[in-house]
C-alpha positions as CSV (number, residue, x, y, z in Angstrom):
1,M,-31.0,-9.9,18.6
2,S,-34.1,-8.4,18.4
3,P,-33.3,-4.4,18.7
4,S,-36.5,-2.3,19.8
5,S,-35.8,1.1,17.5
6,S,-33.7,3.0,20.6
7,D,-31.3,0.7,20.6
8,F,-28.0,1.6,18.2
9,L,-24.6,0.2,18.2
10,T,-21.2,1.7,17.4
11,I,-18.8,-0.1,15.2
12,R,-15.2,2.2,14.8
13,H,-13.6,2.1,11.7
14,P,-9.4,1.0,12.9
15,E,-7.8,2.5,9.5
16,P,-5.2,4.8,11.9
17,K,-5.3,8.7,10.7
18,P,-3.1,9.4,8.0
19,L,-0.7,11.6,9.6
20,A,-0.1,15.8,8.7
21,H,2.6,14.6,6.2
22,P,3.8,16.5,3.4
23,P,2.9,15.1,0.1
24,V,5.8,13.1,-1.7
25,Y,7.7,14.0,-4.7
26,P,9.3,10.8,-6.3
27,V,12.9,10.7,-7.6
28,F,13.4,6.9,-9.6
29,L,16.0,5.2,-9.8
30,P,16.1,2.3,-11.6
31,F,17.9,-0.8,-11.1
32,I,20.8,1.1,-9.5
33,G,22.1,-0.8,-6.7
34,C,20.6,-3.8,-8.0
35,S,22.6,-7.5,-7.0
36,Y,19.5,-9.1,-8.7
37,R,17.1,-8.8,-10.8
38,C,14.0,-10.3,-9.9
39,I,11.7,-11.6,-12.8
40,Y,9.3,-9.7,-12.4
41,C,11.1,-6.4,-12.1
42,A,10.6,-3.9,-14.9
43,Q,11.0,-0.8,-13.5
44,D,11.4,1.0,-16.2
45,V,8.2,0.6,-17.3
46,Q,6.8,1.0,-14.0
47,T,8.0,4.3,-13.1
48,G,7.8,5.7,-16.3
49,V,11.1,7.2,-16.3
50,G,13.3,4.5,-18.2
51,N,16.3,2.8,-17.1
52,R,18.5,6.1,-16.4
53,A,18.9,7.4,-12.6
54,I,19.1,11.3,-13.3
55,A,22.9,12.5,-11.5
56,P,22.9,13.7,-8.6
57,G,24.1,17.6,-10.0
58,S,21.2,17.1,-12.9
59,L,18.7,16.2,-9.6
60,R,19.7,19.6,-7.5
61,S,18.4,21.7,-10.5
62,L,15.9,19.9,-11.2
63,L,14.4,20.4,-7.9
64,F,15.9,23.7,-7.2
65,K,13.6,24.7,-9.9
66,E,10.5,22.7,-9.8
67,L,10.0,23.1,-6.1
68,A,11.0,27.0,-5.6
69,G,7.9,28.6,-4.1
70,S,5.7,25.6,-2.4
71,E,5.0,24.4,-0.4
72,P,7.9,22.0,1.5
73,V,7.5,18.3,0.1
74,E,9.0,14.9,1.5
75,L,11.3,13.8,-1.5
76,A,11.1,10.0,-1.9
77,F,14.3,7.6,-3.9
78,Y,12.7,5.2,-5.2
79,G,13.6,1.9,-7.2
80,G,17.2,0.9,-7.4
81,T,17.9,-0.1,-4.1
82,F,19.3,3.2,-2.5
83,T,21.4,1.8,0.1
84,A,23.3,-0.9,-2.1
85,L,25.2,2.6,-3.8
86,P,28.3,3.3,-3.8
87,Q,28.2,5.5,-0.6
88,E,29.8,8.7,-2.6
89,L,26.8,8.5,-5.1
90,M,24.3,7.9,-2.5
91,L,26.1,10.7,0.2
92,A,25.3,12.6,-3.2
93,Y,22.0,12.0,-3.5
94,L,21.7,12.9,0.5
95,D,23.8,15.7,-0.1
96,V,21.1,17.2,-2.2
97,A,18.1,15.9,-0.1
98,A,20.1,17.8,2.6
99,E,20.5,21.1,0.4
100,L,16.7,21.1,-0.4
101,R,16.2,21.0,2.9
102,Q,18.2,23.9,4.7
103,A,16.5,25.9,1.7
104,G,12.9,24.6,3.2
105,L,11.7,22.4,-0.1
106,V,11.7,19.4,1.1
107,S,10.9,18.4,5.0
108,R,11.1,14.7,5.5
109,V,13.1,12.5,3.1
110,R,12.6,8.6,2.5
111,C,14.0,6.0,0.0
112,S,13.2,2.3,-0.4
113,T,15.8,-0.9,-0.7
114,R,15.9,-4.4,-0.3
115,P,16.2,-6.0,3.6
116,D,19.2,-8.2,2.7
117,C,21.3,-4.3,2.2
118,L,20.7,-2.8,5.8
119,A,24.3,-3.1,7.5
120,P,24.1,-0.9,11.0
121,E,26.8,1.0,9.2
122,V,24.5,2.2,6.8
123,L,21.6,3.0,8.8
124,A,23.9,5.5,10.6
125,L,24.9,6.9,8.1
126,L,21.5,7.4,7.2
127,A,19.9,8.5,10.2
128,R,23.4,11.1,10.3
129,S,22.4,12.4,6.8
130,G,18.5,13.7,6.9
131,M,16.5,10.0,5.6
132,D,13.4,10.0,8.0
133,L,11.9,6.7,7.1
134,V,12.8,3.4,4.8
135,E,10.6,1.5,2.9
136,I,11.6,-2.0,2.6
137,G,10.8,-4.3,-0.7
138,I,10.2,-7.6,1.2
139,Q,7.5,-8.5,-1.0
140,S,7.3,-12.1,0.9
141,F,8.7,-14.1,3.9
142,D,8.1,-17.4,2.9
143,N,11.0,-18.8,1.6
144,D,9.7,-20.9,-1.3
145,V,7.6,-17.9,-2.3
146,L,11.2,-15.7,-2.1
147,A,13.4,-18.6,-3.9
148,A,10.9,-19.1,-6.7
149,S,10.4,-14.9,-7.3
150,G,14.7,-15.2,-7.6
151,R,14.2,-12.7,-4.5
152,G,17.7,-13.7,-3.5
153,Y,17.9,-13.6,0.5
154,K,15.3,-15.5,2.7
155,A,13.0,-14.6,5.5
156,D,15.3,-14.4,8.8
157,A,16.6,-11.8,6.6
158,A,14.0,-9.8,5.5
159,V,12.0,-10.0,9.4
160,Q,16.4,-9.3,10.8
161,G,16.1,-6.1,8.0
162,C,12.9,-4.6,9.5
163,K,14.0,-5.6,12.4
164,A,16.8,-2.8,12.5
165,V,15.4,-0.3,10.4
166,R,13.3,0.6,13.5
167,A,16.7,0.0,15.9
168,S,18.1,2.7,13.9
169,G,15.3,5.0,15.0
170,L,14.5,5.8,11.5
171,E,10.7,5.0,10.3
172,L,10.1,1.3,8.7
173,G,8.1,0.7,5.3
174,I,7.6,-3.1,4.3
175,Q,6.3,-3.5,0.7
176,L,4.7,-6.9,-0.2
177,L,3.8,-8.2,-3.5
178,P,0.7,-10.6,-3.8
179,G,0.3,-12.9,-6.8
180,L,3.9,-13.8,-6.7
181,P,4.6,-17.5,-7.6
182,R,4.1,-20.0,-5.4
183,M,1.8,-17.9,-3.3
184,T,-2.0,-18.6,-2.3
185,P,-4.0,-16.6,-0.1
186,A,-3.0,-18.3,2.6
187,V,0.6,-17.6,2.1
188,F,-0.3,-13.9,1.6
189,A,-2.0,-13.4,4.6
190,R,0.3,-15.3,6.7
191,D,2.5,-12.6,5.1
192,V,0.4,-9.3,5.8
193,A,0.2,-11.1,9.7
194,A,4.5,-11.1,10.0
195,A,4.5,-7.4,8.6
196,A,1.4,-6.2,11.0
197,A,4.2,-7.7,13.8
198,L,6.6,-5.9,12.5
199,A,4.9,-2.7,13.3
200,P,5.6,-0.3,10.6
201,S,4.7,3.2,10.0
202,V,3.5,2.1,6.6
203,A,2.9,-1.0,4.4
204,R,2.5,-0.9,0.2
205,L,0.6,-3.6,-1.4
206,Y,1.7,-4.3,-4.8
207,P,-0.5,-7.2,-6.3
208,L,1.7,-8.4,-8.8
209,L,1.3,-8.0,-12.9
210,V,2.9,-9.5,-15.7
211,L,5.2,-7.5,-18.1
212,E,6.5,-7.4,-20.7
213,G,10.6,-8.1,-21.0
214,T,10.9,-9.8,-17.7
215,A,11.3,-13.3,-16.6
216,L,8.1,-14.1,-15.7
217,A,6.1,-12.7,-18.8
218,R,8.1,-15.5,-20.2
219,R,7.8,-17.9,-17.1
220,W,3.7,-16.8,-18.0
221,R,4.0,-17.6,-22.1
222,A,5.1,-21.1,-20.9
223,G,2.0,-21.7,-19.1
224,S,4.7,-22.3,-15.9
225,Y,2.6,-18.9,-14.3
226,T,-0.7,-18.8,-13.2
227,P,-1.1,-15.0,-12.2
228,W,-4.3,-14.2,-9.9
229,D,-7.7,-12.4,-11.3
230,V,-8.5,-9.7,-10.1
231,D,-11.3,-10.7,-7.5
232,Q,-9.2,-13.4,-5.8
233,T,-6.4,-10.4,-5.3
234,V,-9.1,-7.5,-4.3
235,D,-11.0,-10.5,-1.6
236,A,-6.6,-10.5,0.0
237,L,-6.3,-6.9,-0.5
238,A,-9.8,-6.5,2.0
239,D,-8.6,-8.8,4.9
240,A,-5.4,-7.6,4.9
241,F,-6.5,-4.2,4.8
242,L,-8.2,-5.1,7.8
243,T,-4.8,-6.6,9.5
244,L,-3.0,-3.8,9.0
245,W,-5.0,-0.9,10.4
246,R,-6.2,-3.1,13.1
247,A,-2.1,-2.7,13.9
248,G,-2.6,0.4,13.5
249,I,-0.3,0.4,10.5
250,R,-1.5,2.8,7.2
251,V,-1.8,1.0,4.3
252,I,-0.6,4.2,2.1
253,R,-1.0,2.3,-1.9
254,A,-2.7,-0.5,-3.1
255,G,-1.4,-1.5,-7.0
256,L,0.9,0.6,-9.1
257,A,0.8,4.3,-10.3
258,P,-0.6,4.4,-13.9
259,E,1.6,4.7,-16.3
260,S,0.8,4.9,-20.3
261,T,4.6,2.9,-20.4
262,L,3.2,0.7,-17.8
263,D,-0.2,0.3,-20.0
264,D,2.4,-0.6,-23.2
265,A,4.2,-3.5,-20.9
266,F,1.1,-5.1,-19.5
267,L,0.4,-8.6,-20.3
268,A,-1.1,-10.7,-17.4
269,G,-2.3,-10.3,-13.6
270,P,-4.9,-8.3,-11.7
271,R,-5.1,-4.9,-12.8
272,H,-8.6,-2.8,-12.6
273,P,-8.1,1.4,-12.5
274,A,-10.4,1.0,-9.4
275,M,-8.6,-1.9,-7.3
276,G,-7.9,-0.2,-4.1
277,Q,-11.5,0.8,-3.7
278,R,-12.6,-2.7,-4.1
279,A,-10.7,-4.0,-1.8
280,R,-11.3,-0.6,1.0
281,S,-15.0,-1.1,0.5
282,L,-14.5,-4.8,0.3
283,A,-12.8,-4.9,3.9
284,L,-15.1,-1.9,5.4
285,F,-18.0,-4.6,4.2
286,R,-16.2,-7.5,6.1
287,L,-16.0,-4.8,8.9
288,L,-19.9,-4.7,9.3
289,E,-21.3,-8.0,8.1
290,P,-20.9,-9.2,11.4
291,A,-23.2,-6.5,13.5
292,L,-25.3,-6.3,10.8
293,A,-26.0,-10.0,10.6
294,A,-26.3,-10.6,14.6
295,W,-29.3,-7.5,13.8
296,Q,-31.7,-9.4,11.9
297,G,-33.8,-7.4,10.5
298,P,-33.9,-4.0,8.8
299,V,-31.1,-1.5,10.1
300,R,-30.3,2.1,9.4
301,L,-26.8,3.7,9.4
302,D,-25.1,6.5,10.2
303,Y,-21.6,6.6,8.8
304,P,-18.8,9.3,8.6
305,R,-19.2,10.9,5.4
306,R,-15.5,10.3,4.0
307,F,-16.6,6.6,3.5
308,Q,-19.3,7.7,0.7
309,G,-17.4,6.4,-1.7
310,E,-16.3,3.2,-0.2
311,L,-19.8,2.1,1.6
312,W,-21.8,-0.1,-1.6
313,G,-18.4,-0.7,-3.3
314,H,-16.9,-0.2,-6.5
315,R,-20.7,0.9,-9.2
316,G,-22.8,-0.2,-6.3
317,E,-21.2,-3.4,-6.5
318,L,-21.6,-4.6,-3.0
319,V,-25.7,-3.9,-2.6
320,P,-26.9,-7.1,-3.0
321,A,-24.7,-8.2,-0.1
322,Y,-25.8,-5.3,2.3
323,A,-29.3,-5.9,1.2
324,A,-29.0,-9.5,2.0
325,L,-28.0,-8.1,5.9
326,G,-31.1,-5.8,6.3
327,L,-29.4,-2.9,5.2
328,I,-30.0,-0.4,1.5
329,P,-29.4,3.0,1.1
330,G,-32.3,4.3,1.5
331,A,-31.3,3.7,5.3
332,T,-28.6,5.2,5.1
333,T,-27.0,8.7,6.6
334,P,-23.1,10.4,5.7
335,H,-22.3,12.7,8.6
336,P,-19.6,15.0,8.4
337,E,-19.2,15.4,11.8
338,P,-20.7,12.4,13.4
339,W,-20.5,11.7,16.9
340,E,-17.7,9.6,17.3
341,P,-14.5,10.1,15.0
342,D,-14.6,7.8,11.7
343,C,-17.7,5.6,13.5
344,F,-20.5,3.9,11.9
345,R,-24.2,3.1,14.0
346,L,-26.6,1.4,13.4
347,S,-30.4,1.5,14.9
348,A,-33.1,-0.1,14.2
349,V,-36.0,1.0,11.1
350,E,-38.9,0.2,8.8
351,A,-37.9,-0.4,5.7
352,P,-37.8,2.2,4.2
353,A,-38.1,1.8,-0.2
354,G,-34.5,1.9,-0.9
355,K,-33.2,2.8,-4.5
356,L,-30.2,1.6,-5.8
357,P,-27.1,3.5,-6.6
358,D,-26.2,4.8,-10.0
């Protein structure tokens, strides 16, 4: 392409708009309801709440105190296997959520669970009791990976669990773990495609870390498990973002939340304070790369201001890659209100004297 100065090309970012949901208030219930201990699992240190789940009565008192006078939140029951709890205990937690909703302190409720603990009668009970969204820890759709990770189910159970949630009328969330034993980037890419085909509302991507006290830590020390490195993980996550975004799926997390207990337990694996930003930035580069390569000459980029922190990558790490395609920082302009929402526009310019960002 050899465009004139009046030519331009518009590229739309495929990420779905975030929904106007309230902030999530997480309630961690480590290990309860779990019939398996997966080789990587250390919910006590991942969540920072120890290994004891708060009782429903104590939770009720805590939340009525903490949420009083605040805007309504989305109550999230994480950790453990919520749908495998004894029914009396599960209903007790749901009753707390219902009381908080009636008081105007909670407007949505979600939980996380396993795909093989989603009996139709349990899902019907959740729907009747005010649950809105069920997140499933799928981790992988590959049978070899599932077996090597001690998940206790096969890929067909993972697929059927997702379908069962959607059939119940509840919203579906899918969680994947890149870097599991026997998982290659190609296997992870297939997992992402399989997840996209099941049309969840949201997805979480948790690159696997080696944590003290897990069976995975023993394998790592014995040399029988090697975690993915950071660059390999960022590369895989970038492609995953694009696949999920193009399927209309919002990626609501990439990587574990920082916790002091996680710092103490971390041994190895792809941990980086800007993992999500780096992956999102690389996904944006891959979105723009074909058009920049076809432009064949210096180019100007006008873009939505909300992407300003992602365009050049973490600490400008993508500046050389963009410069090789004819785009330098001095030839870009952020716009608070672009001509089209979430659109990037390329146009021809004389090569300006650009300056690398700090």
